[in-house]
C-alpha positions in Angstrom: 157.0 -97.6 119.2 158.4 -101.2 119.0 159.6 -102.8 115.7 158.0 -105.7 114.2 160.6 -108.6 114.2 159.3 -109.8 110.9 160.1 -106.7 109.3 163.9 -107.1 110.5 166.4 -107.4 107.8 168.1 -110.7 107.1 171.6 -111.3 108.9 174.4 -111.6 106.7 177.2 -114.6 107.1 179.3 -112.1 108.8 176.5 -111.0 111.3 175.9 -114.6 111.9 179.6 -115.5 112.6 180.0 -112.8 115.1 177.0 -113.9 117.0 178.2 -117.8 117.0 182.0 -116.4 118.0 180.5 -113.8 120.7 181.4 -110.8 119.0 177.8 -109.3 118.8 177.8 -107.0 121.7 181.0 -104.9 120.8 180.7 -101.3 120.6 181.0 -99.2 117.3 183.4 -96.2 117.5 182.0 -92.7 116.7 182.3 -91.7 113.3 185.1 -89.2 113.1 186.2 -87.7 110.2 189.0 -89.1 108.2 192.2 -88.2 109.1 194.2 -85.9 106.1 197.3 -87.7 104.7 199.8 -85.4 102.8 201.0 -86.8 99.1 204.3 -85.9 97.8 202.3 -85.5 94.6 200.9 -82.2 96.1 204.4 -80.8 96.4 205.1 -81.9 92.9 201.6 -80.1 91.8 202.4 -77.0 93.8 206.1 -76.6 91.7 204.5 -77.1 88.5 202.0 -74.5 89.0 204.5 -72.0 90.5 206.6 -72.7 87.4 203.4 -71.7 85.1 202.3 -68.5 86.9 206.0 -67.4 86.8 205.8 -65.2 84.0 203.0 -63.6 85.2 203.9 -62.7 88.6 207.8 -62.2 88.3 207.7 -60.2 84.8 207.6 -56.3 85.1 206.4 -54.9 82.1 205.3 -56.5 78.6 208.7 -56.9 76.4 208.4 -57.1 72.7 210.9 -58.9 71.0 212.2 -57.3 67.5 214.2 -58.2 64.4 217.9 -56.5 64.4 216.9 -54.8 61.2 213.7 -53.1 62.7 215.7 -52.3 65.7 218.4 -50.0 63.4 215.5 -48.3 61.8 214.2 -47.5 65.1 217.5 -45.9 65.6 217.4 -43.8 62.4 214.1 -42.6 62.9 215.1 -41.6 66.5 212.3 -43.5 68.2 214.5 -45.0 70.9 215.2 -43.1 74.1 217.8 -45.2 75.7 219.4 -48.4 75.4 221.3 -51.5 77.5 223.7 -53.3 75.6 224.3 -56.3 77.5 226.7 -59.5 76.0 223.6 -61.5 74.2 220.8 -59.2 73.6 220.2 -55.3 73.7 217.3 -53.9 75.4 215.4 -50.6 74.7 212.8 -48.0 75.8 210.8 -46.5 72.9 210.3 -42.5 73.2 206.2 -41.8 73.7 203.6 -42.5 76.1 203.1 -45.0 77.4 206.8 -46.4 77.3 207.4 -49.7 75.6 210.1 -52.1 76.1 212.0 -53.7 73.3 214.8 -56.1 73.0 216.6 -57.9 70.4 219.7 -60.1 69.7 222.9 -58.4 69.6 225.0 -59.0 66.7 228.6 -58.1 65.5 228.0 -54.7 64.2 231.1 -52.2 64.7 229.0 -49.1 63.6 226.4 -49.4 66.3 228.1 -47.0 68.6 228.7 -44.6 65.8 225.2 -44.3 64.7 224.0 -44.3 68.6 226.1 -41.2 68.9 225.1 -39.4 66.0 221.3 -40.3 67.0 222.3 -38.9 70.3 220.8 -41.7 72.3 221.6 -42.5 75.9 223.0 -46.1 76.1 225.0 -48.0 78.3 226.7 -51.6 79.0 225.7 -54.1 81.1 227.7 -57.2 82.7 226.1 -60.4 83.5 227.5 -62.7 86.1 226.7 -66.0 84.8 228.6 -67.9 87.5 225.5 -67.8 89.8 223.0 -68.6 87.4 225.1 -71.6 86.7 225.4 -73.0 90.2 221.6 -72.3 90.7 220.8 -74.3 87.7 222.0 -77.5 89.1 222.0 -77.0 92.9 218.5 -76.3 93.0 217.1 -79.4 91.3 219.4 -81.5 93.3 218.3 -79.8 96.3 214.5 -80.8 95.2 215.5 -84.2 94.7 217.2 -84.5 97.9 214.3 -83.5 99.9 211.9 -85.8 97.7 214.4 -88.8 98.5 214.2 -87.9 102.1 210.5 -87.6 102.2 210.3 -91.0 100.6 213.0 -92.6 102.8 210.8 -91.4 105.7 207.7 -92.9 104.1 209.1 -96.0 103.8 210.4 -96.5 107.3 213.9 -97.4 108.8 213.9 -100.8 107.4 213.2 -100.1 103.6 216.0 -98.0 102.6 219.2 -98.8 100.4 221.5 -98.8 103.2 219.4 -100.9 105.3 220.0 -104.4 104.0 222.3 -105.1 106.9 219.4 -103.9 109.5 217.8 -107.0 111.1 214.2 -107.8 110.1 213.3 -108.8 113.3 209.4 -107.8 114.6 209.8 -106.3 117.7 206.8 -107.0 120.2 207.0 -104.6 123.4 205.9 -106.5 126.6 202.5 -104.5 126.7 201.8 -106.0 122.9 202.2 -109.8 123.9 199.0 -110.8 125.4 199.7 -114.4 125.2 200.3 -116.4 128.5 200.7 -120.1 129.3 196.9 -119.9 130.3 196.6 -119.9 126.2 198.6 -122.9 125.9 197.1 -126.5 126.6 197.8 -130.3 125.8 202.0 -129.2 126.3 202.2 -129.3 130.0 205.8 -130.8 129.8 207.0 -128.5 127.6 205.4 -125.6 129.7 207.0 -126.7 132.7 210.3 -127.1 131.3 210.1 -123.5 130.3 208.8 -122.0 133.4 212.6 -121.8 134.4 213.2 -119.4 131.6 210.2 -117.4 133.1 211.4 -117.0 136.6 215.1 -116.4 135.3 213.8 -113.4 133.2 211.6 -112.4 136.2 213.9 -112.8 139.0 217.4 -113.4 137.6 219.0 -112.7 141.0 217.5 -116.0 142.2 219.5 -118.6 140.1 222.7 -116.0 140.2 222.9 -116.0 144.0 223.6 -119.7 143.8 226.2 -119.7 141.4 223.9 -121.0 138.5 223.2 -119.9 135.1 220.5 -119.8 132.8 220.8 -121.6 129.3 221.9 -119.5 126.5 219.5 -120.9 124.0 216.2 -123.3 123.9 215.4 -125.1 121.2 211.5 -126.1 120.6 211.1 -129.4 118.4 208.3 -130.7 117.5 206.0 -131.7 114.2 204.3 -128.5 112.5 201.1 -127.2 114.0 202.1 -128.3 117.9 202.3 -124.5 118.9 206.3 -123.9 119.2 205.8 -120.2 118.3 202.5 -119.8 120.6 204.7 -121.3 123.5 207.5 -118.8 122.7 205.2 -115.8 122.9 203.8 -117.3 125.9 207.4 -117.5 127.8 207.6 -113.6 126.7 203.9 -112.8 127.7 204.6 -114.6 131.1 208.0 -112.6 131.9 206.7 -109.3 130.6 209.6 -108.7 128.6 210.2 -107.6 124.9 210.0 -110.2 122.1 212.1 -110.0 118.7 210.6 -112.5 116.5 212.5 -113.6 113.0 212.4 -116.5 110.6 215.4 -118.2 109.7 215.1 -117.3 105.9 215.0 -113.6 106.4 218.9 -113.6 107.4 219.8 -114.5 104.2 219.8 -112.6 101.0 221.5 -112.3 97.6 224.0 -110.1 98.9 227.1 -111.7 100.4 227.5 -110.6 103.8 224.0 -109.1 104.5 222.8 -112.1 106.8 226.0 -112.1 109.1 225.3 -108.4 109.3 221.8 -109.0 110.4 222.7 -111.2 112.6 224.9 -109.0 114.4 222.3 -105.9 114.1 219.8 -108.1 115.8 222.0 -109.2 119.1 223.1 -105.7 119.5 219.4 -104.6 119.5 218.4 -107.2 121.7 221.5 -106.2 124.2 220.0 -102.8 124.1 216.4 -103.9 125.0 217.8 -106.6 127.9 215.9 -108.4 129.2 214.2 -109.7 126.3 213.7 -113.0 124.1 215.0 -113.5 120.6 212.7 -116.2 119.0 214.1 -117.5 115.6 211.3 -119.8 113.8 212.4 -122.4 111.1 215.9 -122.5 112.6 216.6 -125.3 109.9 216.7 -122.7 107.0 219.6 -120.9 108.7 221.0 -123.5 110.7 221.6 -126.7 108.4 224.8 -128.7 108.7 227.6 -127.2 106.8 229.1 -129.1 104.2 225.5 -130.2 102.6 225.4 -127.4 100.3 226.4 -127.7 96.8 228.1 -124.5 96.5 230.7 -125.4 99.0 231.9 -123.8 102.2 231.9 -120.2 101.6 228.2 -119.3 100.6 226.0 -116.8 102.1 223.8 -119.2 104.3 227.1 -120.8 106.1 228.6 -117.3 106.8 225.1 -116.3 108.3 225.4 -119.5 110.4 229.0 -118.8 111.3 227.9 -115.4 112.6 225.6 -117.0 114.7 227.5 -119.5 116.3 230.3 -116.4 117.4 227.6 -114.3 118.7 225.8 -116.9 120.9 229.6 -118.0 122.2 230.0 -114.0 123.1 226.9 -113.4 124.6 226.3 -113.2 128.2 223.3 -114.7 129.7 223.3 -112.8 132.8 222.4 -109.4 130.4 219.1 -111.3 130.5 218.8 -112.4 126.7 217.0 -115.6 126.0 217.6 -117.4 122.5 214.4 -119.3 121.2 214.4 -121.3 118.4 211.8 -123.8 116.6 212.3 -126.5 114.2 210.7 -129.6 112.8 213.7 -131.1 111.4 216.0 -131.2 114.3 218.4 -134.0 112.2 219.5 -131.7 109.8 221.0 -128.8 112.0 224.7 -128.4 112.6 225.8 -130.1 115.3 227.8 -126.9 116.7 224.7 -125.2 117.5 223.4 -128.0 119.8 226.4 -128.3 121.8 226.2 -127.2 125.4 226.7 -123.6 125.7 224.6 -122.3 122.9 221.1 -124.6 122.5 221.9 -125.9 125.7 218.2 -127.1 126.4 216.1 -129.0 123.6 212.1 -129.0 124.7 210.0 -131.6 122.8 206.4 -130.1 121.7 204.9 -133.2 121.0 201.2 -133.8 119.7 198.8 -134.0 122.0 197.2 -136.8 123.9 193.3 -137.3 124.7 193.5 -134.8 127.7 195.3 -132.4 125.7 193.3 -132.8 122.8 190.2 -131.5 125.0 191.9 -128.5 126.6 193.0 -127.2 123.4 189.4 -127.5 122.4 188.2 -125.8 125.4 190.6 -123.1 124.9 189.7 -122.5 121.2 186.0 -122.7 121.9 185.7 -120.1 124.2 184.2 -117.5 121.9 181.8 -120.3 120.4 178.4 -120.3 121.0 178.2 -124.3 121.4 174.6 -126.6 121.4 174.0 -128.7 124.6 174.4 -132.0 122.7 178.5 -131.3 121.9 180.8 -133.1 123.8 184.2 -132.0 123.4 185.6 -135.3 125.0 184.2 -137.1 122.4 185.5 -134.8 119.8 188.8 -135.3 121.1 188.5 -139.0 120.9 187.4 -139.0 117.3 190.7 -136.8 116.4 193.8 -138.8 117.5 197.1 -137.5 115.9 195.5 -133.9 115.5 197.7 -131.2 116.6 196.7 -127.8 118.3 196.2 -126.1 114.4 194.0 -128.9 113.3 191.8 -128.7 116.3 191.4 -124.9 115.9 190.6 -125.5 112.4 187.9 -128.4 113.2 186.4 -125.6 115.6 186.3 -122.9 112.7 184.9 -125.1 110.3 182.3 -126.3 112.4 181.1 -122.8 113.4 181.2 -121.6 109.6 179.0 -124.9 108.6 176.6 -123.8 111.4 176.5 -119.9 110.3 175.6 -121.1 106.5 172.9 -123.3 107.7 171.3 -120.0 109.6 171.9 -121.9 113.0 171.7 -119.8 116.5 174.4 -122.5 117.6 177.0 -125.0 116.8 175.7 -128.5 117.3 177.4 -132.0 117.3 176.4 -132.5 113.5 178.4 -129.5 112.2 181.7 -130.8 114.3 180.7 -134.5 112.6 180.8 -132.7 109.2 183.9 -130.4 110.1 185.9 -133.7 110.9 184.9 -135.3 108.0 185.9 -132.3 105.9 189.6 -132.1 107.7 190.1 -136.0 107.5 188.6 -137.0 104.0 188.3 -133.6 102.3 185.3 -131.8 100.7 181.9 -133.5 99.8 181.7 -133.7 96.4 177.7 -133.5 95.8 177.7 -133.1 91.8 179.5 -136.2 91.7 177.3 -138.6 90.2 178.3 -142.2 89.9 176.7 -145.1 87.7 174.6 -147.6 89.6 177.6 -150.2 89.1 180.3 -148.4 90.7 177.9 -147.1 93.6 177.2 -150.9 94.1 180.8 -151.6 94.1 181.9 -149.2 96.8 178.9 -149.4 99.0 180.2 -153.6 99.0 183.7 -152.4 99.3 183.3 -150.0 102.6 181.0 -152.6 103.7 183.8 -155.2 103.8 186.3 -152.9 105.4 183.5 -152.2 108.1 182.6 -155.9 109.1 186.3 -156.8 109.3 187.0 -153.9 111.6 184.4 -155.1 113.7 185.3 -158.5 113.7 188.7 -158.8 114.7 190.0 -158.3 118.2 192.5 -155.4 118.2 191.2 -153.0 115.4 189.6 -149.8 116.3 185.8 -149.7 116.5 183.9 -148.3 113.7 182.5 -144.7 114.0 180.7 -144.1 110.8 180.4 -145.6 106.9 179.9 -143.3 104.0 180.0 -143.8 100.4 179.5 -139.8 99.7 182.5 -138.8 97.7 185.1 -136.5 99.3 188.4 -135.1 98.5 190.0 -135.7 95.2 189.8 -139.7 94.9 187.9 -141.0 97.9 184.7 -142.6 96.5 183.8 -143.8 99.9 185.4 -144.2 103.5 185.2 -146.3 106.8 186.1 -144.0 110.1 187.5 -145.8 112.7 187.5 -144.3 116.3 190.4 -145.3 118.6 189.0 -146.2 122.2 192.8 -144.9 123.4 196.0 -143.3 122.4 198.4 -145.8 121.4 202.5 -145.5 121.3 202.9 -149.2 120.5 201.7 -151.7 118.1 201.8 -155.6 118.8 202.1 -158.1 116.2 198.8 -159.0 116.5 197.5 -155.4 116.1 199.4 -155.0 112.9 198.0 -158.4 111.6 194.5 -157.1 112.3 195.3 -153.5 110.8 196.4 -155.6 107.5 192.8 -157.6 107.3 191.0 -154.6 107.7 192.9 -152.8 104.9 192.0 -155.5 102.7 188.4 -156.2 103.6 187.4 -153.9 100.8 189.3 -155.6 98.3 188.2 -158.9 99.5 184.5 -158.0 99.7 184.6 -157.1 96.0 186.0 -160.9 95.1 183.2 -162.4 96.9 180.3 -160.5 95.5 181.1 -159.6 92.0 183.9 -162.4 91.2 186.0 -159.2 89.9 188.3 -156.3 91.1 188.5 -152.7 90.8 191.1 -150.2 91.0 189.1 -148.9 94.0 191.7 -150.7 96.6 195.2 -149.3 95.5 195.6 -146.8 98.2 194.7 -149.9 100.6 197.0 -152.2 99.0 199.9 -149.8 99.2 199.1 -149.2 102.9 198.9 -152.8 103.6 202.2 -153.6 101.7 204.0 -150.8 103.8 202.8 -152.4 107.2 204.0 -155.9 105.9 207.4 -154.5 104.7 207.9 -152.7 107.9 207.1 -155.7 109.8 209.5 -158.0 108.0 212.5 -155.2 107.8 212.4 -153.0 110.8 210.4 -154.6 113.4 211.7 -158.1 113.3 208.2 -160.0 113.4 208.9 -162.4 111.0 209.7 -166.0 112.2 211.8 -166.9 108.8 214.2 -163.7 108.9 214.6 -163.7 112.7 215.5 -160.6 114.6 217.6 -158.6 112.6 216.5 -155.3 111.4 216.9 -154.5 108.0 215.7 -150.8 108.1 215.6 -148.2 105.6 217.7 -145.1 105.7 216.7 -142.4 108.3 213.9 -140.4 107.6 213.0 -137.0 108.5 212.0 -137.2 112.4 209.0 -135.4 112.3 207.7 -135.8 108.6 205.5 -138.5 107.4 207.4 -141.6 106.2 207.7 -142.7 102.9 209.1 -146.0 101.4 212.7 -145.7 100.3 214.4 -148.0 97.8 217.8 -147.6 99.8 218.7 -151.1 101.1 222.0 -152.2 103.1 221.4 -156.1 102.2 222.2 -158.5 99.3 219.9 -159.5 96.6 219.1 -163.1 97.8 218.3 -161.5 101.3 215.9 -159.0 99.3 214.2 -162.0 97.3 213.4 -163.6 100.8 212.1 -160.2 102.4 209.6 -160.1 99.2 208.8 -163.7 99.7 207.8 -163.0 103.4 205.9 -159.7 102.7 204.0 -161.5 100.1 203.0 -164.5 102.5 202.1 -161.9 105.4 199.7 -160.4 102.7 198.5 -163.4 101.5 197.6 -164.7 105.0 195.5 -161.7 105.7 194.0 -162.0 102.4 192.7 -165.7 103.2 191.9 -164.7 106.9 189.7 -162.0 105.5 188.1 -163.9 102.8 186.9 -166.6 105.9 185.5 -163.7 108.0 183.4 -162.0 105.3 182.2 -165.5 104.0 180.5 -166.4 107.3 179.3 -162.8 107.5 177.9 -162.8 103.8 174.4 -162.1 105.1 175.4 -159.1 107.1 177.7 -158.0 104.2 174.5 -157.9 101.9 172.5 -156.3 104.7 174.9 -153.5 105.3 175.6 -152.7 101.5 171.7 -152.6 100.9 171.5 -150.1 103.9 174.2 -148.1 102.9 173.0 -147.6 99.2 169.7 -146.1 100.5 171.1 -144.0 103.6 174.8 -143.3 102.2 175.9 -143.0 106.0 175.8 -145.5 108.4 176.6 -145.0 112.2 178.7 -147.9 113.7 176.1 -148.3 116.2 173.8 -149.7 113.7 176.2 -152.1 112.2 177.2 -153.6 115.9 173.8 -154.3 116.1 173.4 -156.1 112.8 176.4 -157.9 113.5 175.0 -159.1 117.1 171.8 -160.2 115.9 173.3 -162.2 113.0 175.8 -163.8 115.2 173.3 -164.8 118.1 173.9 -168.3 118.9 176.5 -168.8 116.3 180.2 -169.4 117.0 182.5 -167.7 114.6 185.6 -169.7 113.8 187.9 -167.0 112.1 191.6 -166.8 113.1 191.3 -163.0 113.9 189.7 -163.7 117.5 186.7 -161.4 116.4 185.0 -159.2 118.9 181.5 -160.1 118.1 180.0 -163.6 118.7 
C-alpha cells in the first residue's frame, strides 16, 4: 500500500540541513539496550544499608540493659544463674525458661564478689583486648577512603590527578585517527610543496640520511588567522601516517612554578617513545614571546618554560624521526633563539589564497552541499578578495542554512549573495525603521559612492548598492567587486580610492546643502589613505621621497593609526598640510564628477529608494545612456564616456 505524499510530516530544519549537505542516506544503528554504568554512589549506599542491618544479623539474642540496683536485686532473689564480669560491663543469664540475657554497667562495688559467693552464683571474669579494636577503628575507614580515592582517580583519567600537573596535556592522535591529507588542503600550494620534504623524511628517512643530509628540526607555519595552519600540520601527519601530538602554547604555563618546564620534558619524552611522529604547538607566541618583554622580570614561569623548550630542541636528534611544527600569526614577537638554525630551521608562509586558491577552497567545502545550477564558484571567489579558508567555509555554511530556512531543495546563487553580504556587512536589520528624511540621505549617500566608483578609471566595478541596514551601524553599503587580485597600489589608484570614499559626503552636500554624520567611517579611511601616501609611501611632491613611517605594526594583524612619530613638530605641520591638500583636491574632483552626473544621481537615488537594492549592471546602463554623445571633463579619467 503506497503512502500519500500529502500526508507526510513536514521536514524539520535539521532534516533539510542533512539533505543539503548530502547526509540523508545514512543508515541508523540498531536499537541496542543502554550500557550499565557503575557509580561510586552504589558502593556508598551498600555500606550504609549493611550498617543499618548489622544489629539484626550480627546480634545473637536480644539483650536487656538493666540498672545496677535492679541487678543487685536479682542476685538477692537468686534469679541469676551465671555471670560474666567484664572491665566495663557485667553480662548475665536469668534463670528460667526461656533464658534471658541481661547486661549492666559495672561499678566499683567491693562487696559484689562476696554477695555472689553467698548466693552461689557461677561467675567468671573476661579480659577484653582493645588493641585490635582500636586498630580496626581507624584502619578500616582509611582503607575505605583509599578505595574510593583510587576509583575516583581511575574515573578522572591519567591527566587529572593531583600529581599529574607535570604531565603534558597534548592530545595524541594515532595515525589511523587522522583522516586529513593534502587533498583536503587547497589554496596554499606553495606551503604544501615546502612540507612535502617533511612527509618524505617521515615516510622514508633513509633516503636523506644516505646522502648525509638532515631534516630540519622544526617547521614554523606563519600566516594570518584562518588560513589553515593547523589543518596543514594535520595533513602532514595524515600523509606520513605517523602519530600527531597537538597542544596549544598556553597549555604549558600554570600558576605553579616549574610545571611548564616539566610538561615540556614530558611531551618530548612521550614523542621520543612514539617516534616517528609530529609535535604540533599551536599559538607558539603564547609560549615563545621574546624574553625580557615580561613585566615580572626574567625568572617568571613562562620564561622557564621557554628555556626548557629551547634546551629540548637543542638536545633532540632529528634522526629519531620526531618533527616539531608550530603555528603563529605574530612571528615578530618570537624570541630570536627560537628562530635560529638548529631549532625552527624552516619558516613556511601560509598566506591568504588568491583567486584560484579561493575557488579550490570553495570546491572542497561544497563537496557535500547540494548546489543549484546557477551557482558559479568562480564568481563567488571573485567577490571574496582577502578572504581566508575559514571565511569561505563560513560562507558555504551560511548559504546552506539560508536555503534550508527558506525550504529549498538546493543552495542557489541568491543564497550565496546573501551569505556574502551577511559576512561582509553583518546581519540585516529588518525591524529598523528609518524616517523618510534619513532614508533619503542614505539613498543619495550610497548613490554618490557608486557613481564615483564607476566614473574614475582605477576603482573596482560596483557589484551592488543597497540601503538595507546591516550590522551595528551600517545604514547602507556599496559593494565593489575587484576584477583581479592586487598586491600593489599605484598613486593614481589611491587617489581614485580617495575619491570613491568621499562620494557619499559630496552627494549630501550637492543635494541637501547639508551634511550628516553618516560619512564618519568614510572620512577616517580617507584620512588614513592620505596620511599613508605622505608618510609611508613617499607620494608627496612637497615632502619628497622621505618615509615618515609609523612604528612597526604586527605583521598579520590589521594596522591601526599610531600617534608615535620620529620627526619634528615643524615637519608634522607640513605633513598635516599635505594630507589636508590631498583630501581637499579629491573633494573638489568628486564634486565635479557628481555635478556633471547630477541627473544620474537623482535617477539612481529614486530607483534605490523604490527597490532598496540595485545591481551594478543597472547603474552602468544608466551611466551609459546618460553619457552617450557627451564627453565628461573630470580629472579622474572616467571609465564611462
